[in-house]
C-alpha positions as CSV (number, residue, x, y, z in Angstrom):
1,M,-0.3,0.0,0.3
2,S,1.1,3.2,-1.0
3,N,0.9,6.4,1.7
4,R,-1.3,7.9,-0.7
5,A,-3.7,5.0,0.0
6,L,-2.9,4.9,3.3
7,A,-3.4,8.2,3.6
8,N,-6.7,8.0,2.1
9,R,-7.3,4.8,4.2
10,L,-6.9,7.4,7.6
11,L,-8.9,10.0,6.0
12,T,-12.0,7.5,5.6
13,D,-11.2,6.4,9.1
14,Y,-11.6,9.7,10.6
15,K,-14.7,10.9,8.7
16,Q,-16.6,7.6,9.5
17,L,-15.9,7.9,13.7
18,H,-16.0,11.6,13.4
19,K,-19.8,11.8,12.4
20,I,-20.7,9.0,15.1
21,P,-18.8,10.3,18.7
22,E,-20.4,8.6,21.7
23,T,-19.3,9.0,25.2
24,G,-17.5,7.2,28.3
25,F,-18.6,3.3,28.3
26,C,-21.2,3.6,25.9
27,L,-19.8,3.3,22.8
28,S,-21.6,0.5,20.6
29,K,-20.9,2.3,17.3
30,T,-17.6,3.1,17.4
31,I,-17.0,-0.1,18.7
32,S,-18.8,-2.0,15.4
33,Y,-16.8,0.3,13.9
34,V,-13.5,-0.5,14.7
35,K,-14.1,-4.6,14.8
36,K,-15.1,-4.4,11.2
37,R,-11.8,-2.8,10.1
38,L,-9.9,-5.4,12.5
39,D,-11.8,-7.9,10.8
40,K,-10.9,-6.6,7.3
41,L,-7.3,-6.8,8.2
42,N,-7.8,-10.1,9.7
43,I,-6.0,-9.2,13.0
44,K,-7.5,-10.8,15.7
45,Y,-9.0,-9.5,18.5
46,S,-10.9,-9.3,21.7
47,D,-13.8,-7.5,24.2
48,C,-11.4,-6.0,27.3
49,G,-13.4,-4.8,30.0
50,K,-16.8,-3.3,29.8
51,A,-15.9,-1.8,25.9
52,G,-12.3,-1.9,25.1
53,I,-10.7,-3.6,22.3
54,T,-7.5,-5.3,22.7
55,A,-5.9,-6.6,19.0
56,T,-2.9,-8.4,18.8
57,L,-0.1,-9.6,16.1
58,G,3.8,-9.6,15.4
59,N,6.3,-12.2,16.1
60,P,4.4,-14.9,18.0
61,E,7.6,-16.5,19.2
62,S,8.8,-12.7,20.7
63,E,9.0,-12.7,24.3
64,R,8.5,-8.6,24.0
65,C,5.3,-7.4,23.7
66,I,5.2,-3.8,23.1
67,L,1.3,-2.5,24.3
68,L,0.4,1.1,21.5
69,R,-2.9,2.6,23.2
70,A,-6.0,4.5,21.2
71,D,-8.8,6.4,23.1
72,M,-11.9,6.0,21.6
73,D,-14.8,8.7,23.7
74,A,-16.2,11.7,22.5
75,L,-17.2,14.3,24.9
76,P,-21.1,15.7,25.6
77,I,-20.3,18.6,23.4
78,T,-22.7,20.0,20.4
79,E,-20.3,20.3,17.8
80,E,-19.8,23.9,15.8
81,S,-17.4,23.3,13.3
82,D,-17.6,24.1,9.6
83,I,-16.9,20.6,8.4
84,D,-18.6,18.5,6.1
85,F,-18.9,15.5,8.5
86,R,-19.6,17.5,11.3
87,S,-21.7,15.7,14.1
88,E,-25.2,16.1,14.8
89,N,-25.8,13.8,17.8
90,G,-25.0,16.0,20.5
91,N,-21.5,14.4,20.9
92,M,-17.8,15.9,19.7
93,H,-14.9,14.5,18.6
94,A,-13.1,17.6,20.1
95,C,-10.4,16.3,21.9
96,G,-9.2,14.2,18.8
97,H,-9.8,10.5,20.0
98,D,-11.3,9.7,16.4
99,M,-7.8,10.7,15.3
100,H,-6.3,8.5,18.0
101,T,-8.2,5.7,16.9
102,S,-7.7,5.8,13.2
103,V,-4.1,6.1,13.4
104,L,-3.4,3.0,15.6
105,L,-6.0,1.2,12.4
106,G,-3.7,2.7,10.1
107,A,-0.3,1.3,12.1
108,A,-2.6,-1.6,12.3
109,M,-2.3,-1.7,8.8
110,L,1.5,-1.3,8.6
111,L,2.2,-3.7,11.3
112,K,0.1,-6.6,9.3
113,R,1.5,-6.1,5.9
114,R,4.7,-6.7,7.4
115,E,3.6,-9.2,10.2
116,S,6.4,-11.9,9.1
117,Q,9.2,-9.2,9.7
118,L,8.1,-8.3,13.1
119,K,10.6,-8.5,15.7
120,N,8.2,-8.2,18.9
121,R,4.3,-8.7,19.5
122,F,1.9,-5.9,19.4
123,K,-1.0,-5.5,21.7
124,L,-3.1,-2.8,20.4
125,L,-5.5,-1.4,23.2
126,F,-8.9,0.7,21.9
127,Q,-10.0,2.4,25.4
128,P,-13.3,3.6,26.3
129,A,-13.9,6.6,28.9
130,E,-10.9,8.3,28.4
131,E,-12.5,11.4,28.9
132,T,-13.7,10.5,32.4
133,L,-10.9,9.0,33.5
134,E,-12.3,5.5,34.0
135,G,-11.5,3.8,31.0
136,A,-7.7,2.8,31.6
137,E,-8.5,1.5,34.9
138,D,-11.0,-0.6,33.8
139,V,-9.1,-2.3,31.0
140,I,-6.2,-2.8,33.5
141,K,-8.6,-4.9,35.9
142,A,-9.7,-6.7,32.6
143,G,-6.0,-7.9,32.1
144,V,-4.7,-6.3,29.2
145,L,-1.4,-6.0,30.7
146,E,-1.3,-9.8,30.5
147,N,-1.8,-12.6,28.0
148,P,0.9,-11.8,26.9
149,E,2.3,-9.8,29.3
150,V,3.0,-6.3,28.2
151,D,6.8,-5.0,28.5
152,C,6.2,-1.2,27.7
153,A,3.3,0.9,26.5
154,V,2.9,3.9,24.4
155,M,-0.2,6.1,23.7
156,L,-0.1,9.3,21.1
157,H,-2.4,12.1,21.6
158,C,-2.9,14.9,18.8
159,L,-2.0,18.3,19.6
160,V,-3.4,21.3,18.1
161,G,-2.0,25.4,18.3
162,I,1.7,24.8,17.8
163,E,3.6,26.4,15.0
164,L,4.9,23.1,14.2
165,P,4.4,21.6,11.0
166,A,1.1,18.9,10.9
167,G,2.6,15.0,11.6
168,T,5.6,16.5,13.9
169,I,6.0,13.8,16.9
170,V,6.8,15.3,20.4
171,I,8.1,12.4,22.8
172,S,7.8,13.0,26.6
173,S,10.8,14.0,28.6
174,P,11.4,11.5,31.2
175,G,8.9,11.9,34.0
176,V,5.6,13.6,34.9
177,S,4.1,14.9,31.6
178,A,0.6,14.9,32.7
179,P,-0.9,15.9,36.1
180,G,-3.1,13.5,38.9
181,A,-6.6,14.5,38.5
182,D,-9.6,14.3,40.8
183,H,-13.2,15.1,39.6
184,F,-15.3,16.4,43.0
185,K,-18.8,17.4,43.2
186,I,-19.9,19.0,46.7
187,R,-23.7,19.2,48.2
188,L,-24.3,21.2,50.7
189,S,-28.2,20.8,52.4
190,G,-29.7,23.5,54.4
191,K,-33.3,24.9,54.5
192,G,-35.3,27.1,52.3
193,C,-37.6,29.9,53.0
194,H,-38.7,32.9,51.7
195,G,-36.3,35.1,50.4
196,S,-38.0,38.5,52.5
197,M,-37.0,36.6,55.8
198,P,-33.6,34.9,55.7
199,E,-33.9,34.1,59.1
200,K,-36.5,31.5,59.0
201,G,-33.6,29.2,56.5
202,K,-29.9,28.3,56.2
203,D,-28.9,29.4,52.9
204,P,-26.8,26.7,51.0
205,L,-26.6,29.2,47.9
206,A,-24.3,31.7,50.1
207,V,-22.8,28.9,51.7
208,A,-21.3,27.0,48.3
209,C,-20.3,30.4,47.3
210,K,-18.1,31.0,50.5
211,I,-16.8,27.3,49.8
212,I,-15.9,28.3,46.4
213,T,-13.7,31.5,47.0
214,A,-12.3,29.8,50.1
215,L,-11.1,27.0,48.1
216,D,-8.8,30.0,45.8
217,E,-6.4,30.0,49.2
218,I,-5.5,26.4,48.9
219,R,-3.0,26.5,45.9
220,A,-2.6,30.3,46.8
221,K,-1.9,29.9,50.3
222,E,-0.5,25.8,51.1
223,L,1.1,24.8,48.5
224,S,4.8,26.2,47.0
225,I,5.3,28.5,44.6
226,S,7.3,25.6,42.7
227,D,4.0,23.4,42.9
228,R,2.0,23.2,39.6
229,A,-1.6,22.5,40.9
230,V,-4.8,23.9,40.0
231,L,-8.4,23.8,41.3
232,T,-11.1,24.6,39.1
233,V,-15.0,25.2,39.9
234,G,-17.2,25.0,37.0
235,M,-20.5,24.3,37.5
236,L,-23.0,25.2,40.3
237,N,-26.6,24.4,40.5
238,A,-29.1,25.8,43.5
239,G,-32.7,26.9,43.3
240,N,-35.1,28.0,40.6
241,T,-36.3,31.1,41.6
242,G,-34.9,34.3,42.8
243,N,-37.4,35.5,45.8
244,V,-36.7,31.8,47.8
245,I,-33.5,30.5,49.5
246,P,-33.1,27.0,48.0
247,D,-32.9,23.9,50.2
248,T,-30.2,22.4,48.8
249,A,-27.1,23.6,46.5
250,E,-24.4,21.4,44.4
251,F,-21.1,22.5,43.3
252,A,-18.4,20.7,40.7
253,G,-14.8,21.0,39.7
254,T,-11.6,19.5,39.2
255,L,-8.2,19.7,40.9
256,R,-4.9,18.5,39.1
257,A,-1.6,18.2,40.1
258,Y,2.0,16.8,38.9
259,S,3.2,16.2,42.7
260,E,1.1,13.5,44.2
261,S,1.7,15.0,47.3
262,S,0.1,18.0,46.2
263,R,-2.4,16.1,45.4
264,A,-3.2,14.4,48.2
265,L,-2.9,17.7,50.3
266,M,-5.4,19.4,47.9
267,K,-8.4,16.4,48.2
268,K,-7.8,16.8,51.9
269,R,-8.0,20.2,52.2
270,L,-10.6,20.6,49.9
271,K,-12.8,18.4,52.3
272,E,-11.5,20.3,55.9
273,I,-12.6,23.6,54.2
274,S,-16.0,23.0,52.6
275,A,-16.9,20.8,55.8
276,G,-15.5,23.1,58.4
277,I,-17.8,26.4,56.2
278,A,-21.1,24.2,56.0
279,K,-20.5,23.6,60.0
280,T,-20.1,27.1,60.9
281,F,-23.0,28.4,59.1
282,G,-25.4,25.3,59.7
283,V,-25.3,23.9,56.9
284,S,-24.6,19.8,55.8
285,C,-22.2,19.2,53.8
286,E,-20.9,16.2,51.5
287,T,-18.2,15.9,49.3
288,V,-17.8,13.2,46.6
289,F,-14.7,12.4,44.3
290,E,-16.4,10.7,41.4
291,Y,-13.7,10.0,39.2
292,S,-9.6,10.5,39.1
293,C,-6.3,9.4,37.9
294,P,-2.9,9.4,39.3
295,S,0.0,12.2,37.7
296,L,1.7,10.4,34.2
297,L,5.0,9.2,34.0
298,N,7.5,8.5,31.0
299,D,10.1,6.3,31.7
300,A,13.8,7.4,31.2
301,D,15.2,4.4,29.2
302,L,12.4,3.9,26.8
303,S,11.8,8.0,26.2
304,E,15.3,8.0,24.8
305,K,14.7,4.7,23.1
306,I,11.9,6.1,21.3
307,F,13.3,9.2,20.4
308,K,16.3,7.7,18.3
309,T,13.9,4.7,17.0
310,A,11.5,8.0,15.5
311,S,14.5,10.1,14.7
312,G,16.5,7.0,13.0
313,H,13.5,5.6,11.2
314,L,10.9,8.6,10.3
315,T,13.3,10.5,7.6
316,E,10.4,12.3,6.3
317,T,9.3,13.1,10.0
318,K,10.0,15.6,12.2
319,V,10.7,14.2,15.5
320,L,11.4,16.5,19.2
321,R,11.9,15.6,23.0
322,A,8.9,17.9,24.9
323,A,12.2,20.1,25.9
324,D,12.9,21.3,22.1
325,L,8.9,22.1,21.9
326,I,8.8,24.0,25.5
327,R,12.0,26.2,23.7
328,I,10.3,26.5,20.4
329,S,7.1,27.8,22.3
330,E,8.8,29.9,24.1
331,K,10.3,32.2,21.7
332,K,7.2,32.6,19.7
333,G,5.4,33.4,23.1
334,Q,3.4,29.9,23.2
335,T,2.2,27.9,25.9
336,S,3.0,24.3,24.7
337,V,2.4,22.4,28.2
338,S,-0.9,21.5,28.4
339,A,-2.4,20.9,32.0
340,G,-5.1,18.1,30.9
341,S,-5.2,14.5,32.9
342,E,-5.1,11.8,31.5
343,D,-5.7,8.1,32.5
344,F,-3.0,6.3,30.5
345,A,-1.2,7.3,33.9
346,Y,-2.6,4.1,35.3
347,I,-0.6,2.1,32.3
348,S,2.2,4.0,33.2
349,R,2.4,2.8,36.9
350,K,2.4,-0.3,36.2
351,V,4.6,-0.5,33.5
352,P,7.4,1.7,31.2
353,S,5.6,3.9,29.2
354,V,5.5,7.5,27.4
355,M,3.4,9.9,26.0
356,V,3.9,10.6,22.6
357,A,2.5,14.1,21.3
358,L,1.7,14.5,17.8
359,C,1.3,17.8,15.8
360,A,-1.9,18.3,14.2
361,G,-2.7,21.9,13.5
362,K,-1.0,25.3,13.6
363,P,-2.6,28.6,14.1
364,S,-1.3,29.7,11.0
365,D,-3.1,27.5,8.8
366,G,-6.3,28.2,10.5
367,Y,-6.2,25.9,14.0
368,I,-7.1,28.3,16.1
369,Y,-9.5,26.5,18.4
370,P,-7.9,24.4,21.5
371,L,-8.9,20.8,22.6
372,H,-12.5,20.4,23.7
373,H,-14.1,23.5,22.1
374,P,-17.0,22.9,20.3
375,K,-15.1,24.6,16.7
376,V,-11.9,22.7,17.3
377,R,-10.7,21.5,13.8
378,F,-7.6,19.2,13.3
379,D,-4.7,19.0,10.4
380,T,-5.7,15.3,9.1
381,D,-2.4,15.4,7.4
382,A,-0.8,14.3,10.7
383,M,-2.3,11.2,10.5
384,L,0.3,9.1,8.4
385,H,2.7,10.8,10.1
386,G,1.2,8.9,13.6
387,A,0.3,5.8,11.9
388,E,4.0,5.3,10.7
389,F,5.4,6.5,14.2
390,F,3.9,3.2,15.8
391,A,4.8,0.8,13.4
392,S,8.5,2.0,13.3
393,L,7.9,0.8,17.0
394,D,9.1,-2.3,16.6
395,N,13.0,-1.1,15.8
396,L,12.7,-0.4,19.6
């Protein structure tokens, strides 16, 4: 298969997947599409966990197994892009997981084509529920790292907004490349009353506002200036009319930290501050951590081996280290370090792992919207480079 034919196949897969975005573990159409493509390639696969797929190929005599991972789920965002294959079902692939899935299918084609010459075994993981940080833990519990036992793991995530050619590969530096995350929800129960007689009630909405303001002090006053952490409240619900104090209020948000000790401190103090303020004003408080993941660790030896392998075998692809990307971005006044969390972190805590970025849209070419934006678009020319990168890892 020529590069042009592979690029066309990648684009077809991408468009089809983009039209049918599904969320969390509810991925029936996406799973069906991936399985049909694997059937077409004559690649054996099996279900893994609630909604994952694992496919195996390569040298059956090899004692080394490399896991390649792509996430499949989308976001509950209504798409506003101007592309002719946009989603119309209320969900959107606004984080590029349709591109990740297409790239891994492309890599499967390349690996299958030369399977008899492969040195390693490969396990391809099509993972659900990355956006809710639940999918990786689920497939680990289902045995994704076993039978055959996985020796190392690599994931790829597309990146927009960096002034680098589409298809540029960025290898994460050793250490943490994505922060740990915890999604929390705080429910407050008071006593509703008429707005003209606040002394008759206990106002959970007012207490919620006090707690939200107080939580800012964790980052400002309880963490070192060198700690990279953030706490964000993105939802507040209470009441349904302006002249009644409601019985209940609820707000939700996330906390993220690169250090696991900082993450633990923030979770502890969030619960203490919320409970303390609620008690002061006579309101009951329940804090729930809904889903979470640790920080993602990149193995030093594997990172260096992948950089050398990709640099040596991808002659038409620009390959950078993360440190190079930071320097380039700083010179251009851009932000290159994402604070987005990634549940591949669970895998990185089990086997040597590396996170790789695939540049997929320069601002100067019109790719101006960030990930998770309803108008975000991706440069599909990047996909061929991503597929070839994954396939090159047989040379590790």
